[in-house]
C-alpha positions in Angstrom: 99.8 -18.0 -146.1 98.0 -21.3 -148.4 98.3 -24.7 -146.8 99.7 -26.9 -149.7 97.8 -30.5 -149.5 98.6 -33.8 -150.8 95.8 -36.6 -150.9 96.8 -40.2 -151.0 94.0 -42.6 -151.5 93.9 -45.5 -153.7 90.1 -44.9 -154.6 89.5 -41.9 -157.1 86.3 -40.8 -155.7 87.3 -40.6 -152.5 90.6 -38.0 -153.6 88.2 -36.5 -156.1 85.5 -35.6 -153.2 88.3 -34.3 -150.4 89.7 -32.1 -153.7 86.4 -30.4 -153.9 85.9 -30.1 -150.4 89.3 -28.4 -149.4 89.2 -26.5 -152.6 85.9 -24.5 -151.4 88.6 -22.9 -148.9 90.9 -20.0 -149.9 93.6 -20.6 -147.9 93.5 -24.1 -149.0 95.6 -25.9 -152.2 95.6 -29.3 -153.2 98.9 -29.8 -155.1 98.6 -33.6 -156.4 97.0 -37.0 -155.6 98.6 -40.0 -155.1 96.8 -43.7 -155.6 99.2 -46.1 -153.3 101.8 -45.3 -150.6 104.7 -45.5 -153.4 103.8 -42.6 -155.2 102.4 -40.7 -152.2 106.6 -41.2 -151.0 107.6 -39.9 -154.1 105.0 -36.8 -154.5 106.5 -35.9 -151.0 109.4 -35.8 -151.7 108.7 -33.9 -155.0 106.3 -31.8 -154.0 107.1 -30.8 -150.4 103.5 -30.5 -149.1 102.4 -29.1 -145.8 99.8 -31.9 -145.4 99.7 -35.3 -146.2 96.2 -36.7 -146.1 97.2 -40.4 -146.3 94.8 -43.5 -146.2 96.0 -46.8 -144.2 94.9 -49.2 -146.8 96.3 -49.1 -150.5 98.3 -51.6 -152.9 102.0 -51.5 -153.1 103.0 -49.9 -149.7 100.2 -49.1 -146.9 100.0 -45.5 -145.3 101.9 -46.9 -142.4 104.9 -47.7 -144.6 104.2 -44.7 -146.3 104.4 -42.7 -143.1 107.3 -44.0 -142.1 109.6 -43.5 -144.7 108.0 -39.7 -144.7 109.1 -39.1 -141.3 112.8 -41.3 -141.9 113.5 -38.7 -144.5 113.1 -36.0 -142.0 110.5 -34.4 -144.4 108.9 -31.1 -143.5 105.5 -32.4 -144.3 103.2 -33.5 -142.2 101.0 -36.5 -142.5 97.3 -36.7 -141.2 96.1 -40.4 -141.1 92.8 -40.6 -142.7 90.8 -44.2 -141.8 87.2 -45.9 -142.2 87.2 -47.4 -138.5 88.4 -45.6 -135.5 90.0 -48.6 -133.9 91.9 -49.4 -137.0 94.6 -51.6 -135.8 97.2 -49.6 -137.6 96.2 -45.9 -136.2 98.4 -46.5 -133.1 101.6 -47.6 -134.9 101.1 -44.2 -137.4 101.2 -42.6 -134.7 104.0 -43.5 -133.4 105.8 -43.3 -136.6 105.2 -39.5 -136.6 101.9 -38.8 -138.2 99.9 -35.9 -136.8 96.5 -37.3 -136.2 94.1 -39.3 -137.4 90.8 -38.4 -139.1 87.6 -40.6 -139.8 86.8 -41.0 -143.1 83.0 -40.1 -142.5 83.9 -36.5 -140.7 81.8 -33.8 -142.1 83.3 -31.6 -144.7 84.1 -28.6 -141.7 86.0 -30.9 -139.6 88.4 -32.1 -142.9 88.7 -28.2 -143.3 89.5 -27.9 -139.6 92.3 -30.7 -139.6 94.5 -29.7 -142.4 94.4 -26.4 -140.7 95.2 -27.7 -137.0 97.9 -29.7 -138.7 99.5 -27.3 -141.1 100.1 -24.7 -137.9 102.1 -27.3 -136.8 99.7 -28.5 -134.0 98.3 -32.0 -133.9 94.8 -33.4 -134.4 93.7 -35.5 -131.3 90.2 -37.2 -131.5 90.0 -37.7 -127.6 87.3 -40.9 -127.6 89.0 -42.5 -130.7 92.7 -41.6 -129.7 92.4 -42.7 -126.1 91.0 -45.9 -126.9 93.1 -46.7 -129.9 96.7 -45.9 -127.2 94.7 -48.2 -125.0 94.5 -50.7 -126.7 97.8 -51.1 -127.8 100.4 -49.9 -125.6 101.6 -52.7 -123.3 105.1 -52.0 -121.5 106.7 -48.8 -121.1 109.8 -48.3 -123.3 113.5 -48.4 -121.6 114.2 -44.9 -120.0 110.8 -43.3 -120.3 110.4 -43.4 -116.6 113.8 -41.3 -116.1 112.2 -39.2 -119.1 109.4 -38.3 -116.8 111.6 -37.5 -113.9 112.8 -35.0 -115.8 109.2 -32.9 -115.9 108.3 -31.1 -113.3 105.1 -31.7 -111.0 102.9 -29.2 -113.0 105.0 -30.0 -116.6 103.6 -34.0 -115.6 100.0 -32.8 -114.8 99.9 -30.7 -118.0 101.2 -33.9 -119.7 97.9 -36.1 -118.1 95.8 -34.0 -119.6 97.2 -33.5 -122.8 96.7 -37.3 -122.7 92.8 -36.9 -121.8 92.5 -35.1 -125.2 92.1 -31.3 -123.5 93.2 -28.7 -125.7 95.4 -26.0 -124.3 91.9 -24.0 -123.2 90.5 -26.3 -121.7 93.8 -27.1 -119.7 93.9 -24.1 -118.4 90.2 -23.7 -117.1 91.0 -26.9 -115.4 94.1 -25.6 -114.0 93.3 -22.5 -113.4 95.9 -20.4 -115.3 96.3 -18.8 -118.9 96.3 -20.2 -121.5 99.8 -18.6 -122.3 100.8 -20.4 -119.3 100.0 -23.5 -121.0 101.3 -23.2 -123.8 104.5 -22.4 -122.4 104.6 -26.0 -120.2 103.5 -27.5 -123.2 106.5 -25.9 -125.0 108.6 -27.0 -122.2 108.0 -30.6 -121.9 107.6 -31.0 -125.4 111.2 -30.2 -125.6 112.2 -32.0 -122.3 110.5 -35.3 -124.0 111.7 -34.8 -127.3 108.6 -35.3 -128.6 107.6 -33.5 -131.9 104.1 -32.5 -131.2 100.8 -33.5 -128.7 100.1 -37.0 -130.4 103.6 -38.5 -129.6 102.9 -36.7 -126.0 99.5 -38.8 -125.6 101.4 -41.7 -126.9 104.3 -41.1 -124.5 102.2 -40.5 -121.2 100.6 -44.0 -121.7 103.8 -46.1 -122.6 105.8 -44.7 -119.8 103.1 -45.3 -117.5 101.8 -41.6 -116.2 98.5 -42.3 -117.6 97.0 -45.7 -117.1 94.5 -47.0 -119.5 91.0 -46.3 -117.8 92.1 -44.3 -115.1 91.5 -40.4 -115.2 
């Protein structure tokens, strides 16, 4: 199946570079591009891409606002945030707005290609060292009802959620808990459904916001 990608970045050279990288792959197709957030929202609605590569700092409407508008429209498109800085103050807000992850612009080509495939497959892209620091820096207080939601999880589901928050993959969680990857996948699906979360990125954010995981504590 071909993954349809929309590129949103105010620098034409960046868009051209990403297009060249992605189109070396038979299963990836760049269906359009946008030079600001307004164009990105309109193009997403018009083209319905599987993945939107979204820069944060763009004129007229930034990537954060564009992501919020795209998600508010219940689009099936998934947003992968691109940023120059691994501690960009907007990244955490972008994740809570519904983005499926983020990637540094200086990531190697194979990482960009892999990220698009991961997000298109319905998973979330977590760069553990970055995501954890961003969440730790910007999470302040648990949102109302978060503690009650945690109480609805089984002990094992809470354990799995803590490991997700550390950035571990299903395979790594399986090794840590001495269970099969299929069992972990089932636990993840159940806890996401119970907490009404879209994907693993939102699970990481929730784990910190709820107080289940505390900054600086493993």
